[in-house]
C-alpha angles and dihedrals in degrees: 000000000000127000092249091054091050090049090049091053092046096050094045092046090052091050091048091053091049089055088049089051090053090052095046091052085071094052095088139114120285105250103144107104092203091071092068097057088043090054089050090052093048090051092049091051091052092046094047098034092226142078116253120241098187134047112273101164106064131061092208098060102015111158098017116130114277123184101198099194093173095063094113092054090046089057091052089049093050093048088052088050090053089054100046110000127248096310091057096059096089087071086081087067090051090058092046092049092052089050090053092055092046092048089048089053091049090048093051094042092055096039098048092043087056095045099042099035089229124110112247110219106166134013115282133200095275094053095044094050091049092045091056090051089043091058093047091049096048102036092090090069095044088100105125097257124138092254086082087081090056091050093051096043094044089054092046092048089054091051093051095043096048088050088051092051090055097040119004112222141156090263087087089075090069086079090071098067090036091056089050090052091045092053089059095046110048141002093242091074086113086072089069091053091049091051092050094045093048091051090045094050091046091049092054091047091050090047093053095043094042095228089158124044118246091008113183123226105264095233096135091053091047091052090046091054093050094046094044093054091045091049091064087073090063096094143073093288096049122192092357087080093066093068097027094097087070090056090049091051090053090049092053092050090051097043108094094147099098132058093222088073094055114121132225089274091072130076093232091064096063102084124134090277091060091055091047087050089058090047092053090046094053094046095044094049091046089049093056091069100045118120099244120189092249090065090057091053093048094046105029093140100037137059112244117206114235093239091058094055097089093056093054096038100044109005132241093273095058091047091052091048091052090053095044095047093046088054089047090052090056094052096063137011092229091057095062090091091063093060090046089055092050098042101039096085094052091042090054090046090051093052091045092051093048092049090050090049093051091047089057093048102038116050095204091061091062096049113116093231091052094052091045088051092053092050090047091053091049090050091051091047090050093049091049090046090053094047091050092063105056089035087057092230090121093050092047095050104030104031105029090247093295089137135038132196117255138064104268140119105262106245092198094057105034125066094233094147095046092050091048091050091051092049096045091051096040093234112179140162130079116336129207107211137153126247093258096055101036096073097062091044090050088058102035097042095042139175099023102037117101125187131234090205132346143172097279079097119184093354085081110001118059119232089249090062092053089050091050090050090051089052091050092053092049097040103027094179083083087068091077090067092048091046090054088058101044103023099221117213097187141001133216119192136182104252099221098052140050097039095176095055091046088055090048094055094040095052098036113106090215093061134057129197108230103165133028136168135151090279108041146005126215122207125186124206111242101247140121094270093057099034097101093049092047090050090048090052092049091051093048095045109027092173091047091241097139100148112133135181116268119280117239128207120214113238122239120270093253091050089052091050092051091048092053096043091070096035111021114217093013113176116199113209117168094172096066114131092356118131105205091184088064091049090050091048090049091052094048091050091049090057093045103257099128094167095060088041089054092048094053093039092055089056090050089048089068087076088062096219128154089240094056092047092049090051091052085056090053091053095051091045089052090050090048091054093049103040122090101193108099096213092051091047092053091051093047094049090050090049091049091052091046094053094043089051091050090051091048091050090052094047122013090194097054099123094191091060093047092049088048091054089050090054091048091052089050090054089050089051090241095135095166089056091047090050090054092054092044092054090049092051092049090051090053096043120006093181102077111108097198092058091062091048088051089049091052091050091048092051089048090056096047114095113224115209097210138044090242091056091047090056091046093050091048090052093047091047092054091046090054092049091046090053091049090049092049088056092052113021090173094065099105093175089060089046090055093053091045086056090052091052092049088053093051090053094048098251095138097171095060093035093055093043095051098038096048090054094050108030092099094045110122121247100036108136115246093239090055091048088052089052090049092053089050091053092047090051091050089050092053098259 
């Protein structure tokens, strides 16, 4: 067997494994709450043989207009559900991910054949390296959501349109029916229109300026653009769809309620995908200016300036799309994938060109054994990459264990136990629930369950309603007014969020907690209808300690088969290394029940971990802050210090223990000691908002002995508060106090700006409001 044959086997085997990786990235647990309301919608459409045009799933906005653009995707999702139940639906993402890799290969194959003048038959080193990076950079959006259709169609549009730029043909008309399909699958169908219009505008400019010899009039592309936009009206919402992309753009600009929409100016944006985005940008821009062989053929008798190369190699349209999509990728974390899709072909071409250049300059690079070695390394990397996914190593190291291999409903993200409790006990009536919990209940408690708010976001619920909901969760006394309007009979809340409203329900005499697990909490209103269930709960749990482990749901047989095909004998265990006693203790402490927190924490302490010791410190510090008896307070502070010290001895990098020690030193009025611990915690983890607030408070308590030090401490205090605010721009209370500090330092512009935005925010003490008005008056407002 010759070297070329071996290389061919190696490169094709590597490509085959990369396609397998793309597919396996979809074989993961269902954790996206959106999927459940989309399944419910798909089912409703099938049952009623029509697409809804008003909201039918909430009791707060029932009957308001609703343009459900995703209805086509929801039908696909429901048909997949019929085949393999809810847990099987992520397989749709597996199919989409494979299509993305295949389209990327087709894009590169056509592009590099054009640039190099040589026909590309099988994947080379440049493509395979880029494809590995491509999968790492796009895996974060392989989550089973309807946007997968936008990813696939955007990539396919680019393939067709670049082909058209090289050689105009009737194939461009395929974009018309595809745009019609896209407009009934996902809101980002306007992206397809933008891609076509950019390429059309560039084609006309190139035609008029004769950037390409013998350039044809772009009439086919013009007709395609007109027909594609018109085709979006061929659906249940008719001509409204033509202008609907403008409404969607306004929604995105208003929606600040999810971290996936955070831009490059926020800390949350800068994950590994953001850095890969920069890498692809640098390589793709560099690749635009390379002297490809095609340029030599086109300009054999003339000298072509380096800055003109991109226009002849790739065309004005592709250059504009690179710029537009890179900008788009900076505006929101979730949009990074779009730039990766656009830039991947030129990135692969750049790497291929550079490898070819080095082969021509360095003799060793062209040796058969060297090339075989490179392909062997890429094959090994691909195999290891594949193995890392079903073994969950990739998810543990690259995604902080957000995902797990295996088709299953994630028991740590979905309120399976709460829904089962509600069904078993036939609980009905109006439910107060948050937007994270409502979606599963909408599906599992169908057809009677209606939501207060859910993840259909601004398609149904106005931004003002989301803001009102945020205010309710922060200042839950506002719930009384809402309750008088809707007469809630029960409430279900996501356990890990909305601490204030949890505390409100838990400590309100009119409500009783009857079910709790690491995912969700169920509260019943104390009334005649619920009296027997409340009594039953009291009898079962006389000390009110009702916290249970999460409830798991067995996947369907077909989902289990698919899981085991790609990793035989796979065992899915979400409970590994999770101490639910500590979670229970944390919840009880958050709602003010330190005794139950102490009970559960002592059980967790048996595992002798730094985390359990640090939490014991938290409990005793909480008791210290809430007790009034001096002797008890002294004991509790000493116990807190003791447990934090134990945790620190077990793990010197346990940030919770270090922060706890800083708080203890603050209570002891040792602000220098507290400052030392605060600096240490920031060094270990600079992303904790509360540490910077603690730092600002500590600096405020230190007494400078000179005017210079006073000024320095004021500056450092503001810097700490600015950092805390950058970590949570939605904390309006923090914004208010930052405005006060600006005022105290004479920065009237920022003081006026911040205070005017927050003066009417509930919960600000009257004396602080008085101080704010004084500052505004001094600043001329």
